[in-house]
N, C-alpha and C positions, 0 to 999 in steps of 0.2 A: 594397447588399450584403445577401444573405440570411444568416440565422443557421444555419450548418452545425454540427450537434452533433459531427460527426466530426473537426472541426479540433482537438479536444483529445484525440485518441486516445493520445497519449504520456503524459498525466497519470496514467492508471491504472498504467502501468508504473513511473513515478517514485514513485507512492504505495506500491506494493507493495515496490519496492526499498528505499525509505526506512524503511518499517515493519520489513521483514525485517532490514536492516542495523542499524537502531537497537536493536531488541530483542536481536539477536545481541551487539552491543557492550555493551549494558546487562548482559546475563547474564554475559559474560566479565569485566566490571569488578566485578560484585558477587561472583561465584563464579569466581575465577581458575583453579581446578583443573578446572572443567567444560570440555567441548568445545564448548558453545554450541548443541547440537542442539535443545534445548527452545526457546531463543530464536528459532532459525530457523523452527521449525514454527509457533510461536505468532505470530511476525511475519508469516509467509506467510499464515496464516489471517486475521489481523487486517487485513493489507493487502488481501487479496482481498475481505473484507467491506466495507471502506471504499471500495474501487474500485467495487464494485457499487452502493453508495449514491451515489457520485459520478456514475456513469453514469445512474442513475435521476434524479438531480437535473438533469443535462443534458437528458435526454429530456423531463422535465416543463417545464423553464423556458427552453429555447432553441429554441422553435418559432416 
């Protein structure tokens, strides 16, 4: 069986969703009066950066 790096395509989506949701709920728990937009934006950016690093790792190590 060959190593197909595309078999983990869903991990990037899960990583972005987890970072976005986690930072949203973190902001809402620390600042209950806020609407959570900052947590959503920062979580989306952090999740996107981590997903890019994860895909680079797969490209380098799963050949």
